[in-house]
PDB file of N, CA, C and O in Angstrom:
ATOM      1  N   MET A   1     148.453  37.272 140.724  1.00  0.00           N
ATOM      2  CA  MET A   1     148.769  38.537 140.093  1.00  0.00           C
ATOM      3  C   MET A   1     147.486  39.224 139.634  1.00  0.00           C
ATOM      4  O   MET A   1     147.362  40.442 139.756  1.00  0.00           O
ATOM      5  N   TRP A   2     146.526  38.455 139.105  1.00  0.00           N
ATOM      6  CA  TRP A   2     145.220  39.004 138.739  1.00  0.00           C
ATOM      7  C   TRP A   2     144.194  37.893 138.627  1.00  0.00           C
ATOM      8  O   TRP A   2     144.528  36.709 138.578  1.00  0.00           O
ATOM      9  N   LYS A   3     142.938  38.307 138.589  1.00  0.00           N
ATOM     10  CA  LYS A   3     141.830  37.367 138.454  1.00  0.00           C
ATOM     11  C   LYS A   3     140.774  37.982 137.555  1.00  0.00           C
ATOM     12  O   LYS A   3     140.465  39.169 137.662  1.00  0.00           O
ATOM     13  N   VAL A   4     140.224  37.167 136.670  1.00  0.00           N
ATOM     14  CA  VAL A   4     139.041  37.532 135.899  1.00  0.00           C
ATOM     15  C   VAL A   4     137.891  36.761 136.538  1.00  0.00           C
ATOM     16  O   VAL A   4     137.915  35.530 136.571  1.00  0.00           O
ATOM     17  N   TRP A   5     136.889  37.468 137.042  1.00  0.00           N
ATOM     18  CA  TRP A   5     135.752  36.845 137.708  1.00  0.00           C
ATOM     19  C   TRP A   5     134.774  36.314 136.673  1.00  0.00           C
ATOM     20  O   TRP A   5     134.500  36.967 135.666  1.00  0.00           O
ATOM     21  N   THR A   6     134.244  35.107 136.937  1.00  0.00           N
ATOM     22  CA  THR A   6     133.256  34.512 136.047  1.00  0.00           C
ATOM     23  C   THR A   6     132.022  34.134 136.860  1.00  0.00           C
ATOM     24  O   THR A   6     132.111  33.835 138.051  1.00  0.00           O
ATOM     25  N   GLU A   7     130.864  34.154 136.189  1.00  0.00           N
ATOM     26  CA  GLU A   7     129.629  33.813 136.889  1.00  0.00           C
ATOM     27  C   GLU A   7     128.574  33.374 135.885  1.00  0.00           C
ATOM     28  O   GLU A   7     128.460  33.945 134.800  1.00  0.00           O
ATOM     29  N   ASN A   8     127.807  32.358 136.253  1.00  0.00           N
ATOM     30  CA  ASN A   8     126.656  31.926 135.466  1.00  0.00           C
ATOM     31  C   ASN A   8     125.466  31.866 136.420  1.00  0.00           C
ATOM     32  O   ASN A   8     125.295  30.872 137.126  1.00  0.00           O
ATOM     33  N   PRO A   9     124.638  32.917 136.452  1.00  0.00           N
ATOM     34  CA  PRO A   9     123.518  32.941 137.381  1.00  0.00           C
ATOM     35  C   PRO A   9     122.485  31.848 137.117  1.00  0.00           C
ATOM     36  O   PRO A   9     121.779  31.435 138.037  1.00  0.00           O
ATOM     37  N   VAL A  10     122.387  31.379 135.890  1.00  0.00           N
ATOM     38  CA  VAL A  10     121.415  30.336 135.551  1.00  0.00           C
ATOM     39  C   VAL A  10     121.755  29.025 136.268  1.00  0.00           C
ATOM     40  O   VAL A  10     120.866  28.343 136.778  1.00  0.00           O
ATOM     41  N   THR A  11     123.037  28.681 136.304  1.00  0.00           N
ATOM     42  CA  THR A  11     123.454  27.440 136.951  1.00  0.00           C
ATOM     43  C   THR A  11     123.972  27.660 138.372  1.00  0.00           C
ATOM     44  O   THR A  11     124.380  26.710 139.040  1.00  0.00           O
ATOM     45  N   ALA A  12     123.956  28.897 138.828  1.00  0.00           N
ATOM     46  CA  ALA A  12     124.437  29.261 140.169  1.00  0.00           C
ATOM     47  C   ALA A  12     125.884  28.813 140.389  1.00  0.00           C
ATOM     48  O   ALA A  12     126.228  28.279 141.444  1.00  0.00           O
ATOM     49  N   THR A  13     126.716  29.038 139.383  1.00  0.00           N
ATOM     50  CA  THR A  13     128.136  28.721 139.500  1.00  0.00           C
ATOM     51  C   THR A  13     128.952  29.983 139.268  1.00  0.00           C
ATOM     52  O   THR A  13     128.538  30.888 138.543  1.00  0.00           O
ATOM     53  N   ALA A  14     130.102  30.023 139.889  1.00  0.00           N
ATOM     54  CA  ALA A  14     130.983  31.171 139.741  1.00  0.00           C
ATOM     55  C   ALA A  14     132.416  30.698 139.870  1.00  0.00           C
ATOM     56  O   ALA A  14     132.678  29.588 140.333  1.00  0.00           O
ATOM     57  N   GLY A  15     133.324  31.534 139.466  1.00  0.00           N
ATOM     58  CA  GLY A  15     134.733  31.184 139.568  1.00  0.00           C
ATOM     59  C   GLY A  15     135.594  32.267 138.989  1.00  0.00           C
ATOM     60  O   GLY A  15     135.254  33.449 139.044  1.00  0.00           O
ATOM     61  N   GLY A  16     136.713  31.860 138.431  1.00  0.00           N
ATOM     62  CA  GLY A  16     137.602  32.836 137.871  1.00  0.00           C
ATOM     63  C   GLY A  16     138.763  32.201 137.140  1.00  0.00           C
ATOM     64  O   GLY A  16     139.040  31.009 137.268  1.00  0.00           O
ATOM     65  N   VAL A  17     139.424  33.032 136.377  1.00  0.00           N
ATOM     66  CA  VAL A  17     140.669  32.658 135.712  1.00  0.00           C
ATOM     67  C   VAL A  17     141.744  33.510 136.375  1.00  0.00           C
ATOM     68  O   VAL A  17     141.669  34.738 136.381  1.00  0.00           O
ATOM     69  N   TYR A  18     142.739  32.839 136.929  1.00  0.00           N
ATOM     70  CA  TYR A  18     143.767  33.511 137.708  1.00  0.00           C
ATOM     71  C   TYR A  18     145.113  33.416 137.005  1.00  0.00           C
ATOM     72  O   TYR A  18     145.369  32.476 136.252  1.00  0.00           O
ATOM     73  N   LEU A  19     145.968  34.401 137.262  1.00  0.00           N
ATOM     74  CA  LEU A  19     147.365  34.322 136.845  1.00  0.00           C
ATOM     75  C   LEU A  19     148.221  34.435 138.092  1.00  0.00           C
ATOM     76  O   LEU A  19     148.137  35.422 138.823  1.00  0.00           O
ATOM     77  N   PHE A  20     149.038  33.433 138.332  1.00  0.00           N
ATOM     78  CA  PHE A  20     149.945  33.422 139.466  1.00  0.00           C
ATOM     79  C   PHE A  20     151.378  33.550 138.970  1.00  0.00           C
ATOM     80  O   PHE A  20     151.682  33.216 137.825  1.00  0.00           O
ATOM     81  N   ALA A  21     152.241  34.029 139.830  1.00  0.00           N
ATOM     82  CA  ALA A  21     153.648  34.208 139.463  1.00  0.00           C
ATOM     83  C   ALA A  21     154.341  32.871 139.254  1.00  0.00           C
ATOM     84  O   ALA A  21     155.279  32.768 138.463  1.00  0.00           O
ATOM     85  N   ASP A  22     153.874  31.832 139.973  1.00  0.00           N
ATOM     86  CA  ASP A  22     154.515  30.525 139.859  1.00  0.00           C
ATOM     87  C   ASP A  22     153.562  29.444 140.356  1.00  0.00           C
ATOM     88  O   ASP A  22     152.521  29.737 140.943  1.00  0.00           O
ATOM     89  N   GLU A  23     153.935  28.190 140.112  1.00  0.00           N
ATOM     90  CA  GLU A  23     153.101  27.042 140.475  1.00  0.00           C
ATOM     91  C   GLU A  23     152.896  26.941 141.982  1.00  0.00           C
ATOM     92  O   GLU A  23     151.806  26.599 142.441  1.00  0.00           O
ATOM     93  N   GLN A  24     153.932  27.234 142.745  1.00  0.00           N
ATOM     94  CA  GLN A  24     153.841  27.161 144.205  1.00  0.00           C
ATOM     95  C   GLN A  24     152.803  28.142 144.740  1.00  0.00           C
ATOM     96  O   GLN A  24     152.030  27.792 145.632  1.00  0.00           O
ATOM     97  N   SER A  25     152.773  29.350 144.217  1.00  0.00           N
ATOM     98  CA  SER A  25     151.781  30.341 144.637  1.00  0.00           C
ATOM     99  C   SER A  25     150.371  29.881 144.292  1.00  0.00           C
ATOM    100  O   SER A  25     149.444  30.064 145.082  1.00  0.00           O
ATOM    101  N   ALA A  26     150.210  29.295 143.139  1.00  0.00           N
ATOM    102  CA  ALA A  26     148.900  28.785 142.724  1.00  0.00           C
ATOM    103  C   ALA A  26     148.443  27.673 143.655  1.00  0.00           C
ATOM    104  O   ALA A  26     147.285  27.658 144.073  1.00  0.00           O
ATOM    105  N   ARG A  27     149.329  26.746 143.986  1.00  0.00           N
ATOM    106  CA  ARG A  27     148.978  25.623 144.864  1.00  0.00           C
ATOM    107  C   ARG A  27     148.578  26.112 146.247  1.00  0.00           C
ATOM    108  O   ARG A  27     147.593  25.638 146.813  1.00  0.00           O
ATOM    109  N   ARG A  28     149.345  27.071 146.801  1.00  0.00           N
ATOM    110  CA  ARG A  28     149.007  27.622 148.122  1.00  0.00           C
ATOM    111  C   ARG A  28     147.621  28.264 148.103  1.00  0.00           C
ATOM    112  O   ARG A  28     146.835  28.087 149.034  1.00  0.00           O
ATOM    113  N   TYR A  29     147.330  29.009 147.043  1.00  0.00           N
ATOM    114  CA  TYR A  29     146.030  29.676 146.922  1.00  0.00           C
ATOM    115  C   TYR A  29     144.904  28.645 146.862  1.00  0.00           C
ATOM    116  O   TYR A  29     143.904  28.778 147.568  1.00  0.00           O
ATOM    117  N   VAL A  30     145.057  27.626 146.031  1.00  0.00           N
ATOM    118  CA  VAL A  30     144.024  26.592 145.897  1.00  0.00           C
ATOM    119  C   VAL A  30     143.805  25.892 147.231  1.00  0.00           C
ATOM    120  O   VAL A  30     142.661  25.718 147.653  1.00  0.00           O
ATOM    121  N   ASP A  31     144.874  25.488 147.899  1.00  0.00           N
ATOM    122  CA  ASP A  31     144.746  24.786 149.172  1.00  0.00           C
ATOM    123  C   ASP A  31     144.033  25.655 150.215  1.00  0.00           C
ATOM    124  O   ASP A  31     143.117  25.193 150.896  1.00  0.00           O
ATOM    125  N   LYS A  32     144.455  26.899 150.332  1.00  0.00           N
ATOM    126  CA  LYS A  32     143.879  27.807 151.335  1.00  0.00           C
ATOM    127  C   LYS A  32     142.397  28.052 151.074  1.00  0.00           C
ATOM    128  O   LYS A  32     141.578  27.942 151.987  1.00  0.00           O
ATOM    129  N   HIS A  33     142.053  28.379 149.844  1.00  0.00           N
ATOM    130  CA  HIS A  33     140.677  28.771 149.565  1.00  0.00           C
ATOM    131  C   HIS A  33     139.730  27.585 149.407  1.00  0.00           C
ATOM    132  O   HIS A  33     138.529  27.729 149.637  1.00  0.00           O
ATOM    133  N   THR A  34     140.239  26.427 149.024  1.00  0.00           N
ATOM    134  CA  THR A  34     139.398  25.233 149.013  1.00  0.00           C
ATOM    135  C   THR A  34     138.992  24.891 150.446  1.00  0.00           C
ATOM    136  O   THR A  34     137.836  24.553 150.700  1.00  0.00           O
ATOM    137  N   ALA A  35     139.930  24.976 151.370  1.00  0.00           N
ATOM    138  CA  ALA A  35     139.628  24.724 152.782  1.00  0.00           C
ATOM    139  C   ALA A  35     138.668  25.779 153.327  1.00  0.00           C
ATOM    140  O   ALA A  35     137.744  25.444 154.067  1.00  0.00           O
ATOM    141  N   ARG A  36     138.871  27.043 152.975  1.00  0.00           N
ATOM    142  CA  ARG A  36     137.990  28.123 153.440  1.00  0.00           C
ATOM    143  C   ARG A  36     136.570  27.901 152.950  1.00  0.00           C
ATOM    144  O   ARG A  36     135.623  28.033 153.725  1.00  0.00           O
ATOM    145  N   LEU A  37     136.407  27.567 151.678  1.00  0.00           N
ATOM    146  CA  LEU A  37     135.073  27.333 151.124  1.00  0.00           C
ATOM    147  C   LEU A  37     134.418  26.103 151.741  1.00  0.00           C
ATOM    148  O   LEU A  37     133.208  26.088 151.963  1.00  0.00           O
ATOM    149  N   ALA A  38     135.210  25.077 152.018  1.00  0.00           N
ATOM    150  CA  ALA A  38     134.670  23.878 152.666  1.00  0.00           C
ATOM    151  C   ALA A  38     134.082  24.233 154.030  1.00  0.00           C
ATOM    152  O   ALA A  38     133.097  23.632 154.461  1.00  0.00           O
ATOM    153  N   GLY A  39     134.683  25.203 154.701  1.00  0.00           N
ATOM    154  CA  GLY A  39     134.162  25.674 155.984  1.00  0.00           C
ATOM    155  C   GLY A  39     132.777  26.277 155.866  1.00  0.00           C
ATOM    156  O   GLY A  39     132.026  26.302 156.841  1.00  0.00           O
ATOM    157  N   PHE A  40     132.431  26.760 154.692  1.00  0.00           N
ATOM    158  CA  PHE A  40     131.090  27.305 154.427  1.00  0.00           C
ATOM    159  C   PHE A  40     130.155  26.236 153.864  1.00  0.00           C
ATOM    160  O   PHE A  40     128.998  26.515 153.549  1.00  0.00           O
ATOM    161  N   GLY A  41     130.667  25.011 153.740  1.00  0.00           N
ATOM    162  CA  GLY A  41     129.861  23.928 153.186  1.00  0.00           C
ATOM    163  C   GLY A  41     129.904  23.843 151.671  1.00  0.00           C
ATOM    164  O   GLY A  41     129.125  23.103 151.070  1.00  0.00           O
ATOM    165  N   ILE A  42     130.809  24.596 151.042  1.00  0.00           N
ATOM    166  CA  ILE A  42     130.944  24.578 149.584  1.00  0.00           C
ATOM    167  C   ILE A  42     131.992  23.539 149.216  1.00  0.00           C
ATOM    168  O   ILE A  42     133.163  23.671 149.573  1.00  0.00           O
ATOM    169  N   THR A  43     131.568  22.511 148.506  1.00  0.00           N
ATOM    170  CA  THR A  43     132.480  21.432 148.120  1.00  0.00           C
ATOM    171  C   THR A  43     132.406  21.237 146.605  1.00  0.00           C
ATOM    172  O   THR A  43     131.653  21.923 145.913  1.00  0.00           O
ATOM    173  N   GLY A  44     133.189  20.303 146.112  1.00  0.00           N
ATOM    174  CA  GLY A  44     133.193  20.031 144.672  1.00  0.00           C
ATOM    175  C   GLY A  44     133.870  21.115 143.870  1.00  0.00           C
ATOM    176  O   GLY A  44     133.498  21.364 142.723  1.00  0.00           O
ATOM    177  N   ILE A  45     134.854  21.760 144.452  1.00  0.00           N
ATOM    178  CA  ILE A  45     135.590  22.826 143.776  1.00  0.00           C
ATOM    179  C   ILE A  45     136.382  22.215 142.620  1.00  0.00           C
ATOM    180  O   ILE A  45     137.084  21.220 142.801  1.00  0.00           O
ATOM    181  N   ASP A  46     136.270  22.801 141.458  1.00  0.00           N
ATOM    182  CA  ASP A  46     136.969  22.324 140.261  1.00  0.00           C
ATOM    183  C   ASP A  46     138.130  23.257 139.971  1.00  0.00           C
ATOM    184  O   ASP A  46     137.916  24.418 139.621  1.00  0.00           O
ATOM    185  N   THR A  47     139.353  22.771 140.110  1.00  0.00           N
ATOM    186  CA  THR A  47     140.528  23.586 139.792  1.00  0.00           C
ATOM    187  C   THR A  47     141.327  22.903 138.699  1.00  0.00           C
ATOM    188  O   THR A  47     141.391  21.676 138.619  1.00  0.00           O
ATOM    189  N   ARG A  48     141.927  23.721 137.869  1.00  0.00           N
ATOM    190  CA  ARG A  48     142.784  23.234 136.785  1.00  0.00           C
ATOM    191  C   ARG A  48     143.979  24.176 136.662  1.00  0.00           C
ATOM    192  O   ARG A  48     143.867  25.379 136.900  1.00  0.00           O
ATOM    193  N   SER A  49     145.090  23.626 136.298  1.00  0.00           N
ATOM    194  CA  SER A  49     146.301  24.418 136.181  1.00  0.00           C
ATOM    195  C   SER A  49     146.851  24.287 134.766  1.00  0.00           C
ATOM    196  O   SER A  49     146.918  23.193 134.206  1.00  0.00           O
ATOM    197  N   PHE A  50     147.240  25.415 134.205  1.00  0.00           N
ATOM    198  CA  PHE A  50     147.788  25.455 132.853  1.00  0.00           C
ATOM    199  C   PHE A  50     149.031  26.326 132.838  1.00  0.00           C
ATOM    200  O   PHE A  50     149.149  27.258 133.633  1.00  0.00           O
ATOM    201  N   ALA A  51     149.942  26.034 131.956  1.00  0.00           N
ATOM    202  CA  ALA A  51     151.097  26.898 131.724  1.00  0.00           C
ATOM    203  C   ALA A  51     150.684  28.020 130.772  1.00  0.00           C
ATOM    204  O   ALA A  51     149.803  27.841 129.931  1.00  0.00           O
ATOM    205  N   VAL A  52     151.320  29.158 130.913  1.00  0.00           N
ATOM    206  CA  VAL A  52     151.062  30.285 130.017  1.00  0.00           C
ATOM    207  C   VAL A  52     151.852  30.095 128.729  1.00  0.00           C
ATOM    208  O   VAL A  52     153.052  29.824 128.768  1.00  0.00           O
ATOM    209  N   ASN A  53     151.188  30.234 127.600  1.00  0.00           N
ATOM    210  CA  ASN A  53     151.866  30.256 126.312  1.00  0.00           C
ATOM    211  C   ASN A  53     152.191  31.732 126.055  1.00  0.00           C
ATOM    212  O   ASN A  53     151.377  32.481 125.516  1.00  0.00           O
ATOM    213  N   GLU A  54     153.396  32.123 126.453  1.00  0.00           N
ATOM    214  CA  GLU A  54     153.763  33.539 126.391  1.00  0.00           C
ATOM    215  C   GLU A  54     153.760  34.086 124.974  1.00  0.00           C
ATOM    216  O   GLU A  54     153.327  35.216 124.750  1.00  0.00           O
ATOM    217  N   LYS A  55     154.234  33.306 124.017  1.00  0.00           N
ATOM    218  CA  LYS A  55     154.307  33.800 122.638  1.00  0.00           C
ATOM    219  C   LYS A  55     152.909  34.130 122.108  1.00  0.00           C
ATOM    220  O   LYS A  55     152.694  35.210 121.557  1.00  0.00           O
ATOM    221  N   LEU A  56     151.964  33.206 122.272  1.00  0.00           N
ATOM    222  CA  LEU A  56     150.609  33.483 121.802  1.00  0.00           C
ATOM    223  C   LEU A  56     149.953  34.590 122.623  1.00  0.00           C
ATOM    224  O   LEU A  56     149.200  35.396 122.078  1.00  0.00           O
ATOM    225  N   SER A  57     150.228  34.637 123.918  1.00  0.00           N
ATOM    226  CA  SER A  57     149.648  35.678 124.768  1.00  0.00           C
ATOM    227  C   SER A  57     150.132  37.064 124.349  1.00  0.00           C
ATOM    228  O   SER A  57     149.376  38.032 124.427  1.00  0.00           O
ATOM    229  N   GLN A  58     151.365  37.163 123.914  1.00  0.00           N
ATOM    230  CA  GLN A  58     151.890  38.447 123.451  1.00  0.00           C
ATOM    231  C   GLN A  58     151.146  38.939 122.218  1.00  0.00           C
ATOM    232  O   GLN A  58     150.982  40.147 122.040  1.00  0.00           O
ATOM    233  N   THR A  59     150.694  38.031 121.367  1.00  0.00           N
ATOM    234  CA  THR A  59     149.989  38.457 120.153  1.00  0.00           C
ATOM    235  C   THR A  59     148.639  39.089 120.461  1.00  0.00           C
ATOM    236  O   THR A  59     148.097  39.838 119.648  1.00  0.00           O
ATOM    237  N   THR A  60     148.089  38.780 121.655  1.00  0.00           N
ATOM    238  CA  THR A  60     146.802  39.372 122.049  1.00  0.00           C
ATOM    239  C   THR A  60     146.979  40.397 123.165  1.00  0.00           C
ATOM    240  O   THR A  60     146.006  40.796 123.805  1.00  0.00           O
ATOM    241  N   TYR A  61     148.222  40.824 123.398  1.00  0.00           N
ATOM    242  CA  TYR A  61     148.553  41.869 124.363  1.00  0.00           C
ATOM    243  C   TYR A  61     148.134  41.516 125.785  1.00  0.00           C
ATOM    244  O   TYR A  61     147.725  42.393 126.546  1.00  0.00           O
ATOM    245  N   ALA A  62     148.234  40.238 126.150  1.00  0.00           N
ATOM    246  CA  ALA A  62     147.873  39.795 127.496  1.00  0.00           C
ATOM    247  C   ALA A  62     148.778  40.446 128.531  1.00  0.00           C
ATOM    248  O   ALA A  62     149.988  40.554 128.332  1.00  0.00           O
ATOM    249  N   ALA A  63     148.188  40.874 129.627  1.00  0.00           N
ATOM    250  CA  ALA A  63     148.944  41.460 130.742  1.00  0.00           C
ATOM    251  C   ALA A  63     149.464  40.317 131.603  1.00  0.00           C
ATOM    252  O   ALA A  63     148.723  39.772 132.421  1.00  0.00           O
ATOM    253  N   LEU A  64     150.713  39.955 131.430  1.00  0.00           N
ATOM    254  CA  LEU A  64     151.286  38.830 132.156  1.00  0.00           C
ATOM    255  C   LEU A  64     152.057  39.263 133.394  1.00  0.00           C
ATOM    256  O   LEU A  64     152.685  38.434 134.053  1.00  0.00           O
ATOM    257  N   GLU A  65     152.017  40.521 133.711  1.00  0.00           N
ATOM    258  CA  GLU A  65     152.640  41.025 134.927  1.00  0.00           C
ATOM    259  C   GLU A  65     151.944  42.310 135.324  1.00  0.00           C
ATOM    260  O   GLU A  65     151.266  42.940 134.512  1.00  0.00           O
ATOM    261  N   ARG A  66     152.115  42.691 136.570  1.00  0.00           N
ATOM    262  CA  ARG A  66     151.524  43.941 137.052  1.00  0.00           C
ATOM    263  C   ARG A  66     152.442  45.098 136.690  1.00  0.00           C
ATOM    264  O   ARG A  66     153.663  44.939 136.695  1.00  0.00           O
ATOM    265  N   PRO A  67     151.881  46.255 136.377  1.00  0.00           N
ATOM    266  CA  PRO A  67     152.733  47.409 136.084  1.00  0.00           C
ATOM    267  C   PRO A  67     153.650  47.718 137.269  1.00  0.00           C
ATOM    268  O   PRO A  67     153.214  47.710 138.421  1.00  0.00           O
ATOM    269  N   GLY A  68     154.909  47.987 136.978  1.00  0.00           N
ATOM    270  CA  GLY A  68     155.871  48.336 138.004  1.00  0.00           C
ATOM    271  C   GLY A  68     156.411  47.148 138.786  1.00  0.00           C
ATOM    272  O   GLY A  68     157.182  47.330 139.728  1.00  0.00           O
ATOM    273  N   GLN A  69     156.022  45.948 138.414  1.00  0.00           N
ATOM    274  CA  GLN A  69     156.472  44.760 139.118  1.00  0.00           C
ATOM    275  C   GLN A  69     157.590  44.092 138.336  1.00  0.00           C
ATOM    276  O   GLN A  69     157.517  43.935 137.117  1.00  0.00           O
ATOM    277  N   ASP A  70     158.640  43.699 139.077  1.00  0.00           N
ATOM    278  CA  ASP A  70     159.743  42.987 138.421  1.00  0.00           C
ATOM    279  C   ASP A  70     159.221  41.663 137.898  1.00  0.00           C
ATOM    280  O   ASP A  70     158.442  40.980 138.564  1.00  0.00           O
ATOM    281  N   ARG A  71     159.649  41.312 136.717  1.00  0.00           N
ATOM    282  CA  ARG A  71     159.231  40.024 136.126  1.00  0.00           C
ATOM    283  C   ARG A  71     159.999  38.910 136.789  1.00  0.00           C
ATOM    284  O   ARG A  71     161.223  38.971 136.900  1.00  0.00           O
ATOM    285  N   ARG A  72     159.288  37.888 137.232  1.00  0.00           N
ATOM    286  CA  ARG A  72     159.906  36.721 137.864  1.00  0.00           C
ATOM    287  C   ARG A  72     160.258  35.705 136.781  1.00  0.00           C
ATOM    288  O   ARG A  72     159.591  35.622 135.749  1.00  0.00           O
ATOM    289  N   PRO A  73     161.325  34.929 137.035  1.00  0.00           N
ATOM    290  CA  PRO A  73     161.707  33.909 136.041  1.00  0.00           C
ATOM    291  C   PRO A  73     160.656  32.817 135.886  1.00  0.00           C
ATOM    292  O   PRO A  73     160.836  31.895 135.091  1.00  0.00           O
TER     293      PRO A  73
END
């Protein structure tokens, strides 16, 4: 649904924080892009998955869906 890009030029590392509609979408993305990066010789990809705490996210006005998009269960 969205990505916040991250980068540390000092350590030559980059990545992002992503929001997916569901766990299955996240898994497909990780599998596809880990394989794609491996094709470029990039290995040691660190992925982590977390559930959204909607109540706390609402207190900071987090955008948990795209405008005009139906909310998925």
